[in-house]
C-alpha positions as CSV (number, residue, x, y, z in Angstrom):
1,X,13.6,-6.9,3.8
2,X,15.3,-5.0,6.6
3,X,18.8,-5.2,8.1
4,X,18.9,-8.4,10.1
5,X,20.7,-7.3,13.2
6,X,19.6,-6.4,16.7
7,X,18.8,-2.8,17.5
8,X,21.5,-0.8,19.3
9,X,20.4,2.0,21.7
10,X,20.7,5.3,19.9
11,X,23.1,7.3,22.0
12,X,25.9,9.7,21.0
13,X,28.4,7.4,22.8
14,X,27.2,4.3,20.9
15,X,27.0,6.1,17.5
16,X,30.5,7.5,18.0
17,X,31.9,4.0,18.4
18,X,30.6,2.7,15.1
19,X,32.8,2.2,12.1
20,X,34.0,5.1,10.0
21,X,33.0,3.1,6.9
22,X,30.4,3.1,4.2
23,X,27.1,1.3,4.6
24,X,23.4,1.5,5.2
25,X,21.6,2.1,8.5
26,X,18.1,2.0,9.8
27,X,16.8,4.2,12.6
28,X,13.7,3.2,14.4
29,X,11.7,2.5,17.6
30,X,13.3,-0.3,19.6
31,X,10.1,-1.1,21.4
32,X,8.0,-1.7,18.3
33,X,10.6,-2.4,15.6
34,X,9.1,0.4,13.4
35,X,11.7,1.6,10.9
36,X,11.6,5.4,10.7
37,X,14.5,6.1,8.3
38,X,16.8,4.1,6.0
39,X,20.0,6.0,5.3
40,X,23.3,5.4,3.5
41,X,26.8,6.7,3.6
42,X,29.5,6.9,6.3
43,X,27.9,4.9,9.2
44,X,29.4,7.0,12.1
45,X,28.9,10.4,10.4
46,X,25.3,9.5,9.4
47,X,24.3,8.3,12.8
48,X,25.8,11.4,14.5
49,X,24.2,13.7,11.9
50,X,20.7,12.4,12.7
51,X,21.2,12.5,16.5
52,X,18.0,12.1,18.4
53,X,19.0,14.9,20.8
54,X,16.8,17.3,18.8
55,X,19.8,19.4,17.7
56,X,20.7,20.5,21.2
57,X,24.3,19.4,20.6
58,X,24.5,21.0,17.2
59,X,23.6,17.8,15.4
60,X,21.0,17.9,12.8
61,X,18.0,15.7,13.8
62,X,15.4,14.2,11.5
63,X,13.4,13.3,14.6
64,X,13.1,16.3,16.8
65,X,12.0,15.0,20.2
66,X,9.8,12.3,21.6
67,X,8.2,11.0,18.4
68,X,8.6,7.4,19.6
69,X,9.8,5.6,22.7
70,X,13.4,4.5,22.7
71,X,15.3,5.2,19.5
72,X,17.6,2.5,18.0
73,X,19.7,1.9,15.0
74,X,21.3,-1.0,13.1
75,X,23.6,-1.0,10.2
76,X,25.2,-3.1,7.5
77,X,28.7,-2.3,6.0
78,X,29.3,-2.1,2.3
79,X,32.6,-1.8,0.4
80,X,31.8,1.4,-1.4
81,X,29.5,4.4,-1.3
82,X,27.9,3.2,-4.6
83,X,27.2,-0.2,-3.0
84,X,25.6,1.6,-0.1
85,X,23.4,3.7,-2.4
86,X,22.3,0.6,-4.3
87,X,21.5,-1.3,-1.1
88,X,19.5,1.6,0.3
89,X,17.4,1.7,-2.9
90,X,16.8,-2.1,-2.5
91,X,15.7,-1.7,1.1
92,X,13.5,1.3,0.3
93,X,11.8,-0.6,-2.6
94,X,11.2,-3.7,-0.4
95,X,9.8,-1.5,2.4
96,X,7.5,0.3,0.0
97,X,6.3,-3.0,-1.5
98,X,5.6,-4.5,1.9
99,X,4.0,-1.5,3.6
100,X,2.7,0.6,0.7
101,X,4.9,3.7,1.5
102,X,8.4,4.6,2.5
103,X,9.6,4.9,6.1
104,X,8.2,8.1,7.7
105,X,11.3,10.2,7.3
106,X,12.3,8.9,3.9
107,X,8.8,10.1,2.7
108,X,9.8,13.7,3.4
109,X,12.9,13.3,1.3
110,X,11.1,11.8,-1.6
111,X,8.6,14.7,-1.7
112,X,11.2,17.4,-1.6
113,X,14.0,15.5,-3.5
114,X,16.4,16.8,-0.8
115,X,16.6,15.8,2.9
116,X,14.2,17.6,5.2
117,X,15.3,17.8,8.8
118,X,12.9,18.9,11.5
């Protein structure tokens, strides 16, 4: 089960305006709805850290450039970081049960046990 919100266009301006609060977020392709990554932590910081600008603005990017059409994100707030981690685990488990594998960029994390940024 994914986050049930509309996708927001993934721009630095939009991400900068999001809450400075704990939660979970999904990053994906707005056109197809494909979820590429499910993250947890501080919403604003997490979104800015994974900026789709390919690192040009000194942001780490898990996407590089032009993997998909138009990037989007959506999020859900939690009260604590622990709740965010728990909710992320639930979403990842549901995704894997539904599709047979984790989202594309969560797979790289699972294999290395640490985040891999390209």
